[in-house]
N, C-alpha and C positions, 0 to 999 in steps of 0.2 A: 560480271564485270567488276574489276577492282579499280578503285580510284586512289591514286597516290598524289598527295598535294604537297607542294613545296611553295611557300610564300616568302617573298623577300620584300620588305618595305624600306624605302629610303626617304628621309626627309631632307630637303635642301632649303636652308634658309628659313626665315621667319616671315610670315605674312600676317599682319595684324597681331604680332606676337604669338602666333600659333603655328605648329607644324602641320603639314598636310599629310594625311594618311589615306591609303587606298586599300579597299578590300573587295575581292572578287568572290561571289557566292554562286556555286552551281546548285541548282535545285534537283534533288534526288527524287525518283530514279532518273539517271542521265542516260537516255537511250540513244541508239545510233541515229534514229530519225531526228531526234532533237539536236544531236550534234550537227547534223547537216543543216538544220535550220539556224544554228548558232552563227554561221558565218559564210556559208557557201551560196548565199542568195543576196542580191542587192536589196531585196525587199525585206529586211530584217524586221521592219515595223509590222508586218503581217504574219511573222513567224510566232510559234508558241513561246510563252514566257519561260525561259529556261535558266536565266542568270540575272543577277543584279550586281551593280558596281557601286559600292558605298564610298563616297568622297566626303572627307571631314577636314576642315569645316565647310559648311554650306555657304553659298552666296558669293563665291569667287568666280571670276570669268576665266574659264579654262578650255582646253581642247585635249583630245586623247589620240594616241597612236596605238593601233591594235594589230597584232601579228600572231599567226598560228603556224608552228613548225611541226613536221611529222617525221617520225622514224618508223620504217617498215619493221615488222617482226623479224628479229635476227639481223637487222641492218646495223651498219657501223656509224651512221651519222644522220643528222636531221636535214630536211629540206623545207623550204618555205612553201606552205600550201597557199596561203593568201594573207594579205595585209591591207589595211585601210586607215585613214585618219578621219577625225570628225571635224565639223565646223565648231566654232566657239559656242559654249553654252555655260549656264550658271551651275556651279558645283552643287551636288545633292546626291541622292540615291537614284541611279539610272538603271533602267531595265532594257534588255535587248530589244524588246518590241517598240522601243522609242527610237532606236537607231535607224536612220533613213526615213524617219517620219517626223517626230518632234525634234530630233537632232539630225541634221544633214551629215552625210558622209561623202568623202571624195577620195581621189588618189587610190582607187581600188585596184589591187594587183593580185593575180592568181597564177598558179602553175597548173594548167589544165591536165597535163600528163600525170602529175602526182595525185590530183583529185580523182582522176579516172582510175588510177591504180588502186587506191585505197578504198574506193566505194563501188568498184565494178561488180563485186559480188553482193552488193546491197548491205554492206556492213563495214564500219570503220574498224580497223585493226591496228595494233601497234601502240606507239606512244605519241601523244600530242602535247606540245607546250604552248599554252596561251599566254602571251606577253602583252601587257598594257602599260604604256608610259603616259603620264599626265603632265601637261605643260600649262603655264599661265599665259596671259595674253601677250607677254613679251617673249614667248617661246623659251622660257626657262623651265627646265625639268623640275617638277615638284615632287613626284613620287612614282614608283614603279611596282608592279605586282606580276608574278608569274605563277601559273598553275600547270602541273604536269599531270595529264590525264592518260591513264593506261587502260586499253581495252584488251581483255584476255578472253579468247574464244567467245566473242559476242554472239548473241542469238540473231537469227535472220530477222531483218527489220520489216519485211513485207511477206506475210505468209498466206499461201493459198489454203483455203478450207476445203474447197471442191474445185475440180474433180479429184478424187483420191488416186494416188499412184497405182498403176496396174489394174484399175477398175474397168469394168465392161459397161459401155454406155450406149444408149439409144441414139442412133445417128441423127434423129430429128430433134433431140432435146438433151444437150449436154450443159448442165449448169456449172458455171464457174463463179466462185465467191471468194473474196479475199479481204484482208484486214483493211480498215480505214486508218490512214495515218493523219495525224494532226498537221495542219498547214499545207496539205496536198489537195489540189483541186483538179488534177488531171492524171488519169491512169491510162496506160497504153498496153495493148495486148499483141502477142505474136503466137502463131501456131504453124505447125508443119507436119508432114508425114515422115515417120521414121521407117526407112526402107528395109533395114535389117538390124539384127541385134548387135552387130559389130560396131555400129555407129554409136558414139556417145550421144547423150541427150542434147548436149550443146551443139555438136556437129549437125545433128538431125534438124535442130531448130533453125540453123543458119544456112542450110544447104539448099540449092535449087531455087524453085519458085514457091514461096511460103503460101500456106492456106490463108493466113492472115498476116499482113506485112505491116507491123507497127501501127495498128489502128488506134487513134486517140479516142477515148470514151468520155472525157470530162470527169465530173465527180460522180462516178458510178462504181459500185463495188460488188454487183451481182448481175450476171448476164446469162443468156443462152448463147454459147459459142457459135452454134449453127447460124445464128442471125447475122454474123459478121464475116462469114466465109467469102473470100474473093475468088475462089474456085471450088468446085465440088469435091468433097471427100467421099470415100467409098466404104461400104460395109466390109468389115474385116481388117481395115487398116489400123495401124498403131499410130497414134497422134501424140505429139509433144506440144506443150503449151506453157507460156510464161506471161506474167504481167509485171510491169514496172511503174513506179510513181515518178513523176517529173517534178523537180523543184527548180523554180526559176533562178537564174543566176547568170554570171558572165559567160559569154560564148554560148554554148549549148545547154548550160545549166548542169544540174546533177540528177542522176537517175538512181533510184533505189530498187533493186531487182528482187523478185520472188525466186524461189527455187523453180527449176523446170520439172514439170510432172508429165508422165506418160499415161495414156489410157487407150483402150481398144474399142473400136466400133463394132457393135453386134452385127452379125451377118457371116458371110462366107469367110473361111480361113482363120476364124478366131481361135479354133481349137477349143471352143467352149464346151463341146459335148463329149469328145473322146476321153477327156481326163476323168469323166464320171462313169466310165465303163464298169468298174468294179461295183460301184454303188447300184447301178441299174441291174447288174447280174444278181446281186444280193436280193434285190426286190423281186426279180423274176421267180426265184425259188419259192416265194410266198404266194404266188398267184394261184387262184383256185382251179383254173382249167388249163388244159394244154393249148387251147385256142388262144387264150390271152398270153400265155408264155411264148407261143410262136410269133404273135404280133410284136411283142416287145423285143424278142430276139431279132426279128426282121428289121425293126426300127434301128437297133444298135448296129447291125451288120451293114446297113445302108441299102438293103434290098428294096426298101420303100422310097428310095431317092436320097439325095444328098441333104443332110441336116444343115439348115441355114441358121435357125435360132429356135428357141423355145419360148412360147408365150402363154400367159394365162389371162383370159378375157381380153385379149388384144394387147396386153402389156408385156414388153420384153422382160425376160428374167435375166438379171445379171448373174455372173458366176457365183457370187456369194448367196444370192437368193435361191438359185437352183440347188446349191449344196445344202442349204438349210431345209429346203423342201424334201430332198432325198433323205437327209438324216431323219426327218420326222416320219417319213414313210417306212423307213427300215425299222423304226421302233414301233410304229403303229400301222402295220400293213393292212389292217381291216378298214382303214380310211379309203382304200382303193375300192370303189364300187364296181367299176367296169372299165375294161380297155377294149377299144374297137378302132378299126382303121377306116377312115372316110377319104376316098380318093377325090381328086379334082373333078 
């Protein structure tokens, strides 16, 4: 992220023989989630501390007018995202977590369409101009300050750690873990089945009847997705999953979205065995007896039945785990003690 700052200070008249100056300080690093906390919530007093407003001299009775304008990447003009004014307070250094708490705010206006457009993907993009006007108790303008904040290719603000994209998962235990964001106390999840590879992940997530339809979790950042299913999923299905954080605010508030990830459920139709045919064939040539070679060949050809999954001591092997095992056996075939077939 690159931050470009333009500051304009204007002094109007003298109060107690002193000019009034105003300075807006953003605390680095200034992340996307912190930007959302800056002004898209009525409860700025419970948001993380991300800026200060220095007013000199102290001790004056004043009030402030705050406005944030946004220009989309490649856009030709700015639109007003939101604005508000404060009640009167005594001039000093003010922090954002005092607004709406120690200092009341009112006349809050937002453009919900613009907010939705620039945060829909979970990250602010483009240019933002933060404008603050300071007035005395007679409504005379004392000073103004503007800051131009530019986000270039910002990182995703809410990242899923698990499940990994394209991973193979045990249908009974699919762990989902994501980042904890400061100032967020409610996370929401959604999951669905991807019917075919022609569907985009977003289309799959929002089509038909979801497996999980916007389930609110509260302040939770790690779950077993299986525990929240609203209808059953099936072995072999491809699943898409997303989590988003809710930030309270006007209307429906603001949502910060994670990326959408896909994963596969172990079982039929996963194609998890066929892709390892060459590895199995390589191991077959190292087996000591023709009986064992015949058993493994029958296993691969499907003569012993349809291969649903592979387990070790009752634990499903993911594709990565199976590949690691086969690589080890190709290098050290003497680890294979015996191969036998036990029918039902």
